C-alpha positions as CSV (number, residue, x, y, z in Angstrom):
1,M,32.1,-12.8,47.3
2,E,33.9,-13.2,50.5
3,F,35.8,-16.2,51.8
4,R,35.3,-16.7,55.5
5,K,34.7,-19.5,57.9
6,P,31.4,-21.3,57.4
7,D,30.2,-20.3,60.9
8,A,31.4,-16.7,60.7
9,A,28.9,-14.1,62.0
10,F,26.8,-12.0,59.7
11,A,28.6,-8.7,58.9
12,P,26.1,-5.9,57.8
13,A,29.0,-3.7,56.9
14,R,30.0,-6.1,54.1
15,I,26.5,-5.9,52.6
16,D,26.5,-2.1,52.9
17,A,29.8,-2.0,51.0
18,I,28.4,-4.2,48.2
19,V,25.3,-2.0,47.9
20,R,27.4,1.2,47.7
21,A,29.6,-0.4,45.0
22,A,26.5,-1.6,43.0
23,E,24.4,1.5,43.2
24,P,26.2,3.4,40.4
25,L,25.9,0.4,38.2
26,L,22.2,-0.2,38.7
27,P,20.4,3.2,38.4
28,G,16.7,3.1,39.2
29,L,17.0,0.0,41.4
30,D,16.0,0.5,45.0
31,L,18.8,-1.3,46.9
32,L,17.8,0.2,50.2
33,S,14.5,-1.7,50.5
34,R,16.1,-5.1,51.0
35,T,14.2,-7.6,53.1
36,D,16.4,-10.7,52.9
37,E,20.0,-10.6,53.9
38,W,21.9,-13.7,54.7
39,V,25.3,-15.4,54.7
40,G,26.3,-18.9,54.0
41,S,27.5,-21.3,51.3
42,R,26.7,-20.5,47.7
43,P,24.3,-23.0,46.2
44,V,26.0,-25.0,43.4
45,T,25.1,-28.2,41.7
46,V,27.1,-31.3,42.5
47,D,28.6,-31.6,39.0
48,G,29.0,-27.8,38.4
49,L,26.5,-27.8,35.5
50,P,24.1,-24.8,35.5
51,L,20.4,-25.0,36.2
52,V,18.6,-22.9,33.6
53,G,14.9,-22.4,33.0
54,P,11.8,-20.2,32.9
55,T,10.2,-18.9,36.1
56,D,6.5,-18.3,36.7
57,A,7.0,-14.7,35.9
58,P,6.6,-13.8,32.2
59,R,9.9,-13.4,30.3
60,V,12.0,-14.2,33.4
61,W,14.5,-17.0,33.4
62,A,16.6,-18.3,36.3
63,H,20.3,-19.3,35.8
64,G,22.0,-20.8,38.8
65,G,24.1,-23.5,40.2
66,H,27.3,-22.7,38.3
67,G,29.4,-20.9,40.9
68,M,30.9,-17.7,39.8
69,W,30.6,-18.5,36.1
70,G,27.1,-17.1,35.7
71,M,28.2,-13.5,35.3
72,C,31.1,-14.4,33.0
73,Q,28.9,-16.5,30.7
74,G,26.0,-14.1,30.5
75,Q,25.3,-12.6,27.1
């Protein structure tokens, strides 16, 4: 996560740095075939409560809307 002005330009070097840092932690995941890179505000719910539920994919659930707490609260 990077704190910048809301209208700051997209910085590909920042995404490249994130990918390099994540690659050793995610073996087997092809991080070089990305098709969607963006910058902007993080989506969060108004009250900070998470949105949790199943997706259309079998055995896949989405957890979002809780700021940075998602990774901390994962089990």
